[in-house]
C-alpha positions in Angstrom: 114.9 51.5 -22.3 116.8 53.3 -25.1 115.0 55.5 -27.7 116.0 53.1 -30.4 114.5 50.2 -28.4 111.3 52.2 -27.9 111.0 52.9 -31.6 111.6 49.3 -32.4 108.9 48.2 -29.9 106.4 50.6 -31.3 107.1 49.7 -34.9 106.7 46.0 -34.1 103.0 46.5 -33.2 100.2 46.9 -35.6 99.7 50.6 -35.2 98.1 51.4 -38.6 99.3 54.1 -40.9 102.2 56.3 -39.7 102.9 59.8 -40.8 106.7 60.4 -40.5 107.2 63.8 -42.1 106.3 66.5 -39.5 107.4 69.6 -41.4 105.6 68.5 -44.5 102.5 67.6 -42.5 102.5 71.1 -40.9 102.8 72.6 -44.4 100.0 70.4 -45.8 97.6 71.3 -42.9 98.5 74.9 -43.2 97.4 74.9 -46.9 94.3 72.8 -46.3 93.1 75.0 -43.4 94.0 78.2 -45.3 96.5 79.2 -42.7 93.9 79.1 -39.9 94.8 75.8 -38.3 95.4 77.6 -35.0 91.8 78.7 -34.8 90.7 75.1 -35.4 92.8 73.7 -32.6 91.6 76.4 -30.2 88.0 75.3 -31.2 88.8 71.7 -30.5 90.4 72.4 -27.1 87.5 74.6 -26.0 84.9 72.0 -27.3 86.8 69.2 -25.4 86.1 71.2 -22.2 89.7 71.8 -21.1 89.8 73.8 -17.9 92.7 75.5 -15.9 94.6 72.9 -13.9 93.3 69.9 -16.0 95.5 67.0 -17.0 94.9 66.1 -20.7 96.1 63.5 -23.2 96.1 64.0 -27.0 96.2 60.7 -28.9 97.8 60.7 -32.4 99.3 64.1 -31.5 101.4 64.5 -34.6 103.6 67.6 -34.4 101.9 68.7 -31.2 99.8 71.7 -32.2 96.6 70.6 -30.4 98.6 69.3 -27.3 100.3 72.6 -27.0 97.0 74.5 -27.2 95.5 72.2 -24.6 98.5 73.0 -22.4 98.0 76.7 -22.9 94.3 76.5 -22.0 95.1 74.2 -19.0 97.5 76.9 -17.7 100.6 76.4 -15.6 98.9 74.2 -13.1 97.7 71.8 -15.8 99.6 69.1 -17.6 99.3 67.6 -21.1 100.8 64.5 -22.7 100.9 64.0 -26.4 101.1 60.5 -27.7 102.0 59.3 -31.2 103.5 56.1 -32.7 105.6 58.1 -35.2 109.1 58.8 -33.8 109.8 61.7 -36.2 106.5 63.4 -35.0 107.4 63.0 -31.4 111.0 64.3 -32.0 109.5 67.4 -33.7 106.8 67.9 -31.0 109.4 67.7 -28.2 111.5 70.4 -29.8 108.5 72.7 -29.9 106.8 71.7 -26.6 105.2 74.1 -24.1 106.7 74.0 -20.6 103.7 72.0 -19.2 103.5 69.6 -22.2 105.3 66.3 -22.7 105.4 64.0 -25.7 105.7 60.3 -25.6 106.1 57.6 -28.3 103.1 55.2 -28.0 99.9 53.9 -29.5 96.3 54.7 -28.3 95.4 51.0 -28.1 98.2 50.3 -25.5 98.4 53.3 -23.2 100.8 52.8 -20.3 99.2 55.3 -18.0 97.4 54.4 -14.7 93.6 54.3 -14.6 91.9 57.6 -14.1 95.0 59.7 -15.0 93.4 62.4 -17.2 90.5 64.9 -17.2 90.4 65.3 -21.0 91.3 63.1 -23.9 91.4 64.2 -27.5 92.0 62.4 -30.8 91.8 64.4 -33.9 92.4 63.3 -37.5 94.0 60.1 -36.1 91.4 57.4 -35.5 91.4 56.4 -39.2 95.2 55.8 -38.9 94.7 53.1 -36.3 94.3 49.6 -37.7 90.6 48.8 -38.0 90.8 45.8 -35.7 92.3 48.0 -32.9 90.0 51.0 -32.9 87.6 49.7 -30.2 90.6 48.7 -28.1 91.9 52.2 -28.4 88.6 53.7 -27.3 88.5 51.4 -24.3 92.0 52.3 -23.4 91.0 56.0 -23.5 88.0 55.3 -21.2 90.3 53.5 -18.8 92.8 56.4 -18.4 90.0 59.1 -18.0 88.9 60.1 -14.6 85.2 59.9 -13.7 83.6 62.9 -15.3 86.5 63.1 -17.8 85.7 64.4 -21.3 86.6 62.9 -24.7 86.7 64.6 -28.1 87.1 62.8 -31.4 87.3 64.8 -34.6 88.0 64.2 -38.2 87.0 65.5 -41.6 83.3 65.3 -42.2 82.4 63.3 -45.3 79.0 65.0 -45.9 80.9 68.1 -47.2 80.3 69.0 -50.9 82.2 71.0 -53.4 85.9 71.3 -53.8 86.6 70.6 -50.1 84.4 67.6 -50.3 86.4 66.2 -53.2 89.6 66.8 -51.2 88.1 65.0 -48.3 87.2 62.0 -50.5 90.7 61.8 -51.9 92.3 62.0 -48.5 89.9 59.5 -47.0 90.8 57.0 -49.7 94.5 57.3 -48.8 93.7 57.2 -45.1 91.6 54.0 -45.4 94.3 52.4 -47.5 97.0 53.3 -44.9 94.9 52.4 -41.9 93.8 49.0 -43.1 90.1 49.9 -43.2 87.7 47.1 -43.8 90.1 44.2 -44.0 91.3 44.9 -47.5 89.3 47.7 -49.0 91.2 50.1 -51.1 90.9 53.8 -52.0 88.9 52.7 -55.1 85.9 52.1 -52.8 84.9 55.6 -51.8 82.0 54.7 -49.6 84.2 52.5 -47.4 87.0 55.2 -47.5 84.6 57.9 -46.3 83.3 55.7 -43.5 86.9 55.5 -42.2 87.0 59.2 -41.4 83.4 59.6 -40.2 83.5 59.9 -36.4 79.8 59.3 -36.2 80.6 55.6 -36.5 82.0 55.6 -33.0 78.9 56.7 -31.1 77.6 53.1 -30.7 81.0 51.7 -29.6 81.5 54.6 -27.2 78.1 53.9 -25.5 79.0 50.2 -25.3 82.3 51.0 -23.6 80.4 53.1 -21.0 80.6 56.7 -22.2 77.6 58.9 -21.8 76.5 62.3 -23.1 77.6 61.3 -26.5 77.1 64.1 -29.0 77.9 64.8 -32.6 78.3 68.3 -34.2 80.0 69.8 -37.2 82.9 72.1 -36.7 85.0 74.6 -38.7 86.7 73.6 -41.9 84.3 70.7 -42.6 85.1 68.8 -39.5 82.9 66.3 -37.6 83.2 66.2 -33.8 82.0 63.6 -31.3 82.2 64.5 -27.6 81.5 62.1 -24.7 81.9 61.8 -20.9 83.0 59.1 -18.6 80.3 59.0 -16.0 81.1 59.8 -12.3 
């Protein structure tokens, strides 16, 4: 299959909102996280429970920062795959990939990998970009590709934050909800619905229904909310 055909196939699906400007996205996140985004991705990788030799998958990998950190912590015997439906993001990520890290064009709700392929799965700042109707399908797809005992980490901005950062989160949440099709027609003029779109606490029930256990929520650096879960042995 050619790269152009792959891009066409992905774009024909309802994948939600795409970010297609990797360099601008890197700049934006650098400003938002005050130049300390590297510390945040290290925190996410450690919280996900990545270990030397693990195979991991990062869904909605964007320009590849977290995937490369997972690869670093997994070590030379580990392997990481970053998946994103945005062709420009994948092109950028491939150009900056660690030796044990690959990047593939794809969507979380239709992963092509065999059952029980990965020890760790992460999805950060990305669930709200998946079309609302496909989010449970995406979580079930992640469950399928995790090995028994595999660990999942979901993270996004935490809507309970106040002050200037809270206002920024509210504004970005409105845009994210609009792009991701949240709530079947809600717009960024409905802040409660917009904030719900980025609140990862909403996935605790669906994760339990799918079969995940040890589901926990915590707050992380830079006003992030983190949900971790385990696929039982």
